[in-house]
LOTIBA-475941 format. One record per atom (N, C-alpha, C): x, y, z; chain; atom name. Coordinates in steps of 0.1 Angstrom, whole numbers. Layout:
# residues N
+-------+-------+-------+---+----+
|     X |     Y |     Z | c |  a |
+-------+-------+-------+---+----+
|     X |     Y |     Z | A | CA |
...
+-------+-------+-------+---+----+
This chain:
# residues 68
+-------+-------+-------+---+----+
|     X |     Y |     Z | c |  a |
+-------+-------+-------+---+----+
|  1088 |  1024 |  1078 | A |  N |
|  1093 |  1036 |  1084 | A | CA |
|  1082 |  1046 |  1086 | A |  C |
|  1081 |  1052 |  1097 | A |  N |
|  1071 |  1062 |  1099 | A | CA |
|  1077 |  1076 |  1103 | A |  C |
|  1069 |  1086 |  1102 | A |  N |
|  1074 |  1099 |  1106 | A | CA |
|  1066 |  1104 |  1118 | A |  C |
|  1073 |  1112 |  1126 | A |  N |
|  1066 |  1118 |  1137 | A | CA |
|  1069 |  1133 |  1138 | A |  C |
|  1060 |  1141 |  1143 | A |  N |
|  1063 |  1155 |  1144 | A | CA |
|  1072 |  1157 |  1155 | A |  C |
|  1082 |  1166 |  1153 | A |  N |
|  1092 |  1169 |  1163 | A | CA |
|  1090 |  1182 |  1170 | A |  C |
|  1085 |  1192 |  1163 | A |  N |
|  1082 |  1205 |  1169 | A | CA |
|  1069 |  1211 |  1165 | A |  C |
|  1060 |  1203 |  1159 | A |  N |
|  1047 |  1208 |  1154 | A | CA |
|  1047 |  1212 |  1140 | A |  C |
|  1059 |  1215 |  1134 | A |  N |
|  1059 |  1219 |  1120 | A | CA |
|  1068 |  1211 |  1112 | A |  C |
|  1078 |  1204 |  1117 | A |  N |
|  1087 |  1196 |  1109 | A | CA |
|  1085 |  1181 |  1114 | A |  C |
|  1089 |  1172 |  1105 | A |  N |
|  1088 |  1158 |  1107 | A | CA |
|  1102 |  1152 |  1108 | A |  C |
|  1104 |  1141 |  1115 | A |  N |
|  1116 |  1134 |  1115 | A | CA |
|  1113 |  1119 |  1116 | A |  C |
|  1122 |  1111 |  1111 | A |  N |
|  1120 |  1097 |  1111 | A | CA |
|  1120 |  1091 |  1125 | A |  C |
|  1110 |  1084 |  1129 | A |  N |
|  1110 |  1078 |  1142 | A | CA |
|  1120 |  1066 |  1143 | A |  C |
|  1126 |  1064 |  1155 | A |  N |
|  1136 |  1054 |  1157 | A | CA |
|  1129 |  1041 |  1161 | A |  C |
|  1133 |  1030 |  1154 | A |  N |
|  1127 |  1017 |  1158 | A | CA |
|  1134 |  1013 |  1171 | A |  C |
|  1125 |  1007 |  1180 | A |  N |
|  1130 |  1003 |  1193 | A | CA |
|  1127 |   988 |  1196 | A |  C |
|  1117 |   983 |  1189 | A |  N |
|  1113 |   969 |  1191 | A | CA |
|  1112 |   962 |  1178 | A |  C |
|  1112 |   948 |  1179 | A |  N |
|  1110 |   940 |  1167 | A | CA |
|  1098 |   931 |  1170 | A |  C |
|  1088 |   931 |  1160 | A |  N |
|  1077 |   922 |  1161 | A | CA |
|  1080 |   909 |  1155 | A |  C |
|  1081 |   898 |  1163 | A |  N |
|  1084 |   885 |  1158 | A | CA |
|  1074 |   880 |  1148 | A |  C |
|  1061 |   883 |  1151 | A |  N |
|  1050 |   878 |  1142 | A | CA |
|  1050 |   884 |  1129 | A |  C |
|  1053 |   897 |  1128 | A |  N |
|  1053 |   905 |  1115 | A | CA |
|  1067 |   906 |  1109 | A |  C |
|  1077 |   903 |  1117 | A |  N |
|  1091 |   904 |  1113 | A | CA |
|  1094 |   918 |  1108 | A |  C |
|  1090 |   928 |  1117 | A |  N |
|  1092 |   942 |  1114 | A | CA |
|  1098 |   949 |  1126 | A |  C |
|  1106 |   959 |  1123 | A |  N |
|  1111 |   968 |  1133 | A | CA |
|  1101 |   979 |  1134 | A |  C |
|  1098 |   983 |  1147 | A |  N |
|  1088 |   992 |  1150 | A | CA |
|  1093 |  1003 |  1159 | A |  C |
|  1088 |  1015 |  1158 | A |  N |
|  1090 |  1026 |  1168 | A | CA |
|  1080 |  1023 |  1179 | A |  C |
|  1081 |  1031 |  1190 | A |  N |
|  1073 |  1029 |  1201 | A | CA |
|  1058 |  1031 |  1198 | A |  C |
|  1055 |  1041 |  1190 | A |  N |
|  1041 |  1044 |  1187 | A | CA |
|  1035 |  1033 |  1178 | A |  C |
|  1042 |  1028 |  1168 | A |  N |
|  1037 |  1018 |  1159 | A | CA |
|  1037 |  1004 |  1166 | A |  C |
|  1044 |  1002 |  1177 | A |  N |
|  1044 |   990 |  1184 | A | CA |
|  1031 |   988 |  1193 | A |  C |
|  1024 |   999 |  1196 | A |  N |
|  1013 |   998 |  1205 | A | CA |
|  1001 |   989 |  1200 | A |  C |
|   997 |   991 |  1187 | A |  N |
|   987 |   982 |  1182 | A | CA |
|   991 |   967 |  1182 | A |  C |
|  1003 |   964 |  1181 | A |  N |
|  1008 |   950 |  1180 | A | CA |
|  1006 |   943 |  1194 | A |  C |
|  1005 |   951 |  1204 | A |  N |
|  1003 |   946 |  1218 | A | CA |
|   988 |   943 |  1220 | A |  C |
|   979 |   948 |  1211 | A |  N |
|   965 |   946 |  1213 | A | CA |
|   958 |   941 |  1201 | A |  C |
|   965 |   932 |  1193 | A |  N |
|   959 |   926 |  1181 | A | CA |
|   947 |   918 |  1184 | A |  C |
|   937 |   917 |  1175 | A |  N |
|   925 |   910 |  1178 | A | CA |
|   927 |   896 |  1180 | A |  C |
|   936 |   889 |  1173 | A |  N |
|   938 |   875 |  1175 | A | CA |
|   948 |   872 |  1186 | A |  C |
|   952 |   882 |  1193 | A |  N |
|   961 |   880 |  1205 | A | CA |
|   973 |   889 |  1203 | A |  C |
|   979 |   893 |  1213 | A |  N |
|   991 |   902 |  1213 | A | CA |
|  1002 |   895 |  1205 | A |  C |
|  1009 |   903 |  1197 | A |  N |
|  1021 |   899 |  1190 | A | CA |
|  1033 |   898 |  1200 | A |  C |
|  1042 |   890 |  1196 | A |  N |
|  1054 |   889 |  1204 | A | CA |
|  1064 |   900 |  1200 | A |  C |
|  1067 |   909 |  1209 | A |  N |
|  1076 |   920 |  1207 | A | CA |
|  1089 |   917 |  1215 | A |  C |
|  1100 |   921 |  1210 | A |  N |
|  1113 |   919 |  1216 | A | CA |
|  1121 |   932 |  1214 | A |  C |
|  1130 |   934 |  1223 | A |  N |
|  1139 |   946 |  1222 | A | CA |
|  1147 |   945 |  1209 | A |  C |
|  1149 |   956 |  1202 | A |  N |
|  1156 |   956 |  1189 | A | CA |
|  1170 |   950 |  1192 | A |  C |
|  1175 |   941 |  1183 | A |  N |
|  1188 |   935 |  1184 | A | CA |
|  1186 |   920 |  1188 | A |  C |
|  1175 |   917 |  1194 | A |  N |
|  1172 |   903 |  1198 | A | CA |
|  1165 |   896 |  1187 | A |  C |
|  1161 |   902 |  1176 | A |  N |
|  1153 |   896 |  1166 | A | CA |
|  1159 |   884 |  1159 | A |  C |
|  1172 |   883 |  1158 | A |  N |
|  1179 |   872 |  1152 | A | CA |
|  1177 |   860 |  1161 | A |  C |
|  1179 |   862 |  1174 | A |  N |
|  1177 |   851 |  1183 | A | CA |
|  1163 |   846 |  1183 | A |  C |
|  1153 |   855 |  1182 | A |  N |
|  1139 |   851 |  1182 | A | CA |
|  1136 |   843 |  1169 | A |  C |
|  1141 |   848 |  1158 | A |  N |
|  1139 |   841 |  1145 | A | CA |
|  1145 |   826 |  1146 | A |  C |
|  1156 |   825 |  1152 | A |  N |
|  1162 |   811 |  1153 | A | CA |
|  1153 |   802 |  1162 | A |  C |
|  1148 |   808 |  1172 | A |  N |
|  1139 |   800 |  1181 | A | CA |
|  1127 |   796 |  1173 | A |  C |
|  1121 |   805 |  1166 | A |  N |
|  1109 |   801 |  1158 | A | CA |
|  1112 |   790 |  1147 | A |  C |
|  1124 |   792 |  1141 | A |  N |
|  1128 |   782 |  1131 | A | CA |
|  1130 |   768 |  1137 | A |  C |
|  1136 |   768 |  1149 | A |  N |
|  1138 |   755 |  1156 | A | CA |
|  1125 |   748 |  1159 | A |  C |
|  1114 |   756 |  1162 | A |  N |
|  1101 |   750 |  1165 | A | CA |
|  1095 |   745 |  1152 | A |  C |
|  1098 |   749 |  1140 | A |  N |
|  1092 |   744 |  1128 | A | CA |
|  1100 |   733 |  1122 | A |  C |
|  1112 |   730 |  1127 | A |  N |
|  1120 |   720 |  1122 | A | CA |
|  1128 |   725 |  1109 | A |  C |
|  1128 |   738 |  1106 | A |  N |
|  1135 |   743 |  1095 | A | CA |
|  1149 |   746 |  1098 | A |  C |
|  1153 |   745 |  1110 | A |  N |
|  1167 |   749 |  1114 | A | CA |
|  1173 |   737 |  1120 | A |  C |
|  1184 |   733 |  1115 | A |  N |
|  1192 |   721 |  1120 | A | CA |
|  1204 |   726 |  1128 | A |  C |
|  1205 |   721 |  1141 | A |  N |
|  1217 |   725 |  1149 | A | CA |
|  1229 |   718 |  1143 | A |  C |
|  1240 |   724 |  1143 | A |  N |
|  1252 |   718 |  1138 | A | CA |
|  1262 |   715 |  1149 | A |  C |
+-------+-------+-------+---+----+
């Protein structure tokens, strides 16, 4: 969770808008920027709410998830 200045004197909690599949974290817009430019390559970001689907896709690729 991060804080952002709302009017120069007070702080409010920033709203998460994306999910980083690589870090498995919800991020606000400002915090997501570095994930797009990581040294080892850009992280995979997805709209918040799609993270469960992305996690299932990753698990299928590792063989850790069995379809029923």
